[in-house]
C-alpha positions in Angstrom: 20.7 -6.3 -7.8 21.6 -5.9 -4.1 25.2 -5.4 -3.2 26.9 -6.5 0.0 29.2 -4.2 1.8 31.6 -5.2 4.5 33.6 -3.2 6.9 37.3 -3.1 6.4 40.0 -2.6 9.0 42.4 0.2 8.1 41.5 2.7 5.5 43.3 5.3 3.5 42.6 8.9 4.0 39.4 9.9 2.2 38.5 6.3 1.4 35.3 4.7 2.5 35.2 2.6 5.6 33.2 0.0 3.6 34.4 -2.0 0.7 32.0 -3.2 -2.1 31.7 -6.9 -2.0 30.2 -9.6 -4.2 26.8 -9.1 -5.6 24.2 -11.2 -3.8 22.1 -11.8 -6.9 24.0 -13.9 -9.3 23.6 -14.1 -13.0 21.9 -17.4 -12.5 19.2 -15.8 -10.3 18.7 -13.1 -12.8 18.3 -15.5 -15.7 15.9 -17.7 -13.6 13.7 -14.7 -12.8 13.7 -13.7 -16.5 12.7 -17.3 -17.4 9.9 -17.3 -14.9 8.6 -13.9 -16.2 8.9 -15.2 -19.8 7.0 -18.4 -18.9 4.2 -16.4 -17.2 3.9 -14.1 -20.2 3.9 -17.2 -22.5 1.1 -18.9 -20.5 -0.9 -15.7 -20.3 -0.5 -15.1 -24.1 -1.6 -18.7 -24.7 -4.7 -18.3 -22.5 -5.6 -15.0 -24.2 -5.1 -16.6 -27.7 -7.4 -19.5 -26.7 -10.1 -17.0 -25.5 -9.8 -15.1 -28.8 -10.1 -18.2 -30.9 -13.2 -19.2 -28.9 -14.7 -15.8 -29.4 -14.0 -15.9 -33.1 -15.9 -19.2 -33.3 -18.8 -17.7 -31.4 -18.9 -14.7 -33.7 -18.8 -16.9 -36.8 -21.7 -19.0 -35.5 -23.7 -15.9 -34.7 -23.0 -14.5 -38.2 -24.2 -17.7 -39.7 -27.4 -17.6 -37.6 -28.0 -14.0 -38.7 -27.4 -14.7 -42.3 -29.8 -17.7 -42.1 -32.4 -15.3 -40.6 -32.0 -12.8 -43.4 -32.5 -15.5 -45.9 -35.9 -16.4 -44.4 -39.1 -15.0 -45.9 -40.4 -11.5 -45.1 -43.4 -12.9 -43.2 -41.0 -15.0 -41.1 -38.9 -12.0 -40.3 -42.0 -10.0 -39.3 -43.1 -12.8 -37.0 -39.6 -13.0 -35.4 -39.5 -9.3 -34.9 -42.9 -9.1 -33.3 -41.9 -12.0 -31.0 -38.8 -10.1 -30.0 -40.8 -6.9 -29.4 -43.3 -8.7 -27.2 -40.5 -10.3 -25.1 -38.9 -6.9 -24.7 -42.2 -5.3 -23.7 -42.8 -8.1 -21.1 -39.2 -7.7 -19.7 -39.7 -3.9 -19.5 -43.0 -4.4 -17.6 -41.4 -6.8 -15.2 -38.5 -4.4 -14.6 -41.0 -1.6 -13.9 -42.8 -3.9 -11.4 -39.5 -4.7 -9.6 -38.7 -1.0 -9.5 -42.2 -0.3 -8.0 -41.6 -3.1 -5.4 -38.3 -1.5 -4.4 -39.8 2.0 -4.1 -42.6 0.6 -1.9 -40.0 -1.1 0.3 -38.1 2.1 0.5 -41.3 3.9 1.5 -41.9 1.4 4.3 -38.4 1.9 5.6 -38.9 5.7 5.6 -42.2 5.3 7.5 -40.5 3.1 10.1 -37.7 5.7 10.5 -40.2 8.5 10.8 -42.1 6.5 13.5 -38.8 6.0 15.4 -37.9 9.7 15.3 -41.4 10.6 16.5 -41.0 8.2 19.4 -37.6 9.7 20.2 -39.1 13.2 20.1 -41.6 12.2 22.7 -39.0 10.6 24.9 -36.2 13.1 24.5 -36.6 16.6 26.1 -33.6 18.4 24.5 -33.6 17.3 20.9 -37.3 16.8 20.2 -37.3 19.5 17.5 -34.5 17.8 15.6 -36.3 14.4 15.8 -39.6 15.9 14.6 -37.8 17.6 11.7 -36.2 14.3 10.7 -39.5 12.5 11.1 -41.1 15.0 8.7 -38.3 14.5 6.2 -38.7 10.7 6.3 -42.5 11.1 5.8 -41.9 13.3 2.8 -39.4 10.8 1.3 -41.9 7.9 2.0 -44.5 9.9 0.0 -42.1 10.5 -2.9 -41.3 6.7 -2.9 -45.0 5.8 -3.0 -45.6 8.2 -5.9 -42.7 6.6 -7.7 -44.1 3.1 -7.1 -47.5 4.2 -8.4 -45.8 5.6 -11.5 -43.8 2.5 -12.1 -46.9 0.3 -11.8 -48.7 2.5 -14.3 -45.8 2.2 -16.6 -45.9 -1.6 -16.2 -49.6 -1.7 -17.0 -49.1 0.6 -20.0 -46.4 -1.7 -21.3 -48.5 -4.8 -20.8 -51.4 -3.2 -22.7 -52.4 -4.4 -26.2 -49.2 -4.7 -28.2 -48.8 -2.4 -31.2 -48.5 -5.5 -33.4 -52.1 -6.5 -32.5 -53.3 -3.0 -33.3 -51.6 -3.1 -36.7 -53.3 -6.4 -37.7 
């Protein structure tokens, strides 16, 4: 609560030149602020309660689905599990391919940077050694990225190979 001070004319010895005046924030302002805060908290609590009720419904539905799956036959459970494994293997293979594409792109960027540094080394008299050193570093990194890309593609091929479920049949 902010207080207003005002200067007074004559003062007693040792007394302040300023006299404390009326408070600028009234009780009404304070109660209105408290009511606004309370309303915001009430709205936020209501929103959160609604989210929790929705989540409880989702979890109950999921629990019902899972219990229905466990009531199915053993052969059905095996079929569903194999299907899930096959989908996971395919997703992992696709992720490995995306990683390989990113590594190949990174290698291309390093090659372009190395080429630029080599051109700068030919054009610049004073810092040619620095540019050549940087070009060599970029070439090394490009080679590392290409090796990583090959490894990721091999991993994708390995994952796409015959599924273990086919070998077990």
